[in-house]
C-alpha positions in Angstrom: -126.0 4.0 -28.6 -126.2 1.9 -31.8 -126.2 3.5 -35.2 -127.0 1.5 -38.3 -124.2 1.9 -40.9 -125.0 3.6 -44.2 -122.6 3.7 -47.1 -123.7 7.1 -48.3 -123.5 8.8 -44.9 -127.2 9.4 -45.1 -129.0 11.5 -42.6 -129.0 10.5 -39.0 -132.5 9.9 -37.8 -133.8 8.4 -34.6 -136.7 6.0 -33.7 -138.1 6.3 -30.2 -137.5 2.8 -28.9 -139.3 2.8 -25.5 -142.2 0.6 -26.7 -143.9 -0.5 -30.0 -142.5 -1.9 -33.2 -139.6 0.5 -33.6 -137.6 -2.1 -35.3 -139.9 -2.2 -38.4 -139.5 1.6 -38.7 -135.7 1.4 -38.4 -135.6 -1.2 -41.2 -137.7 1.0 -43.6 -135.6 4.0 -42.9 -132.3 2.1 -43.4 -133.6 0.8 -46.7 -134.2 4.5 -47.7 -130.6 5.4 -47.0 -130.9 6.9 -43.5 -128.6 6.0 -40.6 -130.9 5.0 -37.7 -130.4 5.3 -34.0 -132.7 3.8 -31.4 -133.7 6.6 -28.9 -134.1 5.6 -25.2 -132.4 8.5 -23.4 -131.8 12.2 -23.9 -128.2 11.5 -25.0 -129.5 9.4 -27.9 -131.1 12.6 -29.4 -127.7 14.2 -29.9 -127.0 15.2 -33.5 -130.2 13.7 -34.8 -131.6 15.2 -38.0 -135.1 13.8 -37.6 -137.2 11.4 -35.4 -139.9 8.8 -35.7 -142.3 8.2 -32.8 -143.8 4.7 -33.5 -147.1 3.2 -32.6 -147.6 1.2 -29.4 -149.4 2.0 -26.2 -149.4 5.8 -25.5 -149.7 5.5 -21.7 -146.7 3.2 -21.5 -144.8 5.5 -23.8 -145.7 8.6 -21.8 -144.4 6.9 -18.6 -141.2 5.9 -20.4 -140.7 9.5 -21.6 -141.1 10.8 -18.1 -138.9 8.1 -16.5 -136.0 8.8 -18.9 -136.4 12.6 -18.8 -137.1 12.8 -22.5 -140.0 15.3 -22.5 -138.1 18.5 -22.8 -135.3 17.1 -25.0 -138.0 15.9 -27.5 -139.7 19.3 -27.4 -136.3 20.9 -28.0 -135.6 18.7 -31.0 -138.9 19.6 -32.5 -138.3 23.3 -31.8 -135.0 23.1 -33.6 -136.9 22.3 -36.8 -136.0 18.7 -37.1 -138.7 16.8 -39.1 -140.8 14.3 -37.1 -143.1 11.4 -38.0 -145.6 10.0 -35.6 -147.6 6.9 -36.3 -150.7 5.7 -34.3 -149.6 6.2 -30.6 -147.0 8.6 -32.0 -149.8 10.9 -33.1 -151.1 10.9 -29.6 -147.7 11.6 -28.1 -147.3 14.7 -30.4 -150.7 16.2 -29.5 -151.5 19.2 -27.2 -152.2 17.0 -24.1 -148.8 15.2 -24.3 -145.7 16.7 -25.9 -147.6 19.7 -27.3 -145.6 19.6 -30.6 -148.6 19.4 -32.9 -151.6 21.8 -32.5 -154.1 18.9 -32.4 -156.2 17.0 -30.0 -156.1 13.2 -30.6 -158.8 10.9 -29.4 -157.4 7.6 -28.2 -158.9 4.3 -29.5 -161.3 6.4 -31.5 -162.2 3.7 -34.0 -162.7 1.1 -31.2 -160.8 -1.7 -29.5 -158.5 -4.2 -31.2 -161.5 -6.2 -32.5 -162.5 -3.1 -34.5 -159.1 -2.9 -36.3 -159.4 -2.4 -40.1 -157.7 -1.5 -43.3 -158.5 1.3 -45.7 -157.0 2.7 -49.0 -156.0 6.3 -48.5 -154.8 9.1 -50.8 -152.4 11.3 -48.7 -152.2 14.9 -49.9 -148.6 15.6 -51.2 -147.4 12.0 -50.5 -149.3 9.5 -52.7 -149.9 12.1 -55.4 -151.9 10.5 -58.2 -150.3 7.1 -57.7 -151.9 4.1 -56.1 -153.5 4.8 -52.7 -151.7 3.8 -49.6 -153.1 0.7 -47.8 -153.4 1.8 -44.2 -153.7 -0.5 -41.2 -155.6 0.9 -38.2 -155.2 -0.9 -34.9 -156.9 0.7 -31.9 -156.3 3.8 -33.8 -156.8 7.4 -32.7 -158.1 10.2 -34.9 -157.6 14.0 -34.8 -160.6 15.4 -33.0 -159.6 19.0 -33.3 -156.7 21.0 -34.8 -155.4 24.5 -35.2 -155.4 26.6 -38.4 -151.8 25.8 -39.1 -152.4 22.0 -39.3 -153.1 20.5 -42.8 -155.3 17.4 -43.0 -153.8 15.0 -45.4 -156.4 12.2 -45.2 -159.7 11.3 -43.6 -161.7 8.2 -42.8 -165.5 8.7 -42.4 -165.0 12.4 -42.0 -162.3 12.0 -39.3 -158.7 13.3 -39.8 -156.3 10.4 -39.8 -153.2 12.1 -41.3 -152.0 15.6 -40.6 -149.0 17.8 -41.2 -147.8 20.9 -39.4 -144.6 22.3 -41.0 -142.2 19.3 -41.1 -144.1 17.3 -38.5 -146.3 14.5 -40.0 -148.6 12.3 -37.9 -150.9 9.5 -38.9 -153.4 7.3 -37.1 -152.2 4.1 -38.8 -149.2 1.8 -39.1 -147.4 2.4 -42.4 -144.5 0.1 -41.3 -146.8 -3.0 -41.5 -147.7 -3.0 -45.2 -144.2 -2.4 -46.6 -145.3 0.8 -48.4 -142.4 3.1 -47.7 -143.9 6.3 -49.3 -144.6 8.0 -45.9 -141.1 7.2 -44.6 -139.6 8.4 -47.9 -141.4 11.7 -47.5 -140.0 12.0 -44.0 -136.5 11.2 -45.2 -136.9 13.7 -48.1 -137.8 16.4 -45.6 -134.8 15.5 -43.4 -132.5 15.7 -46.5 -134.0 19.0 -47.6 -133.5 20.6 -44.2 -129.8 19.3 -44.2 -129.3 20.9 -47.7 -130.8 24.2 -46.6 
């Protein structure tokens, strides 16, 4: 279990490290003052105050979660109220058909295969405010095909929800770790800190 040191004893957050570019998320979170732990086993979830589920390949990630016995511990972490952030495949992992943490149905590869990858400027409700839009990179991206009444849509592309929030769980279809824009991660860390303060 490796924790990244932080001089201000910032909040301890995890990044699911079974597959995908978890290292890029860890670097952004560390720069925002969080202590970061890579999560590969249930024991790695001990004492975490929040968790990021990165992009990658959702089938491979699902198999890894099953292999390591992480499904129920991840659900328990979410049920405890810990803030979560899911990006791309992380959105899929959080949906009704997988971990069931978000009241959404995600459609895999909804925008098409890798050759159909694209970028778009998005205003995310409550995150980008009236500042510059966030440049979002979509790679074999899902979208939210359906959602419950308790889910707030934060952004859409061509009428399809690509960023949602339910309580302190935020999920997006794109890869915010690629562009260097840390506002989404900053909002996640802010929610973790707010929960700690409460």
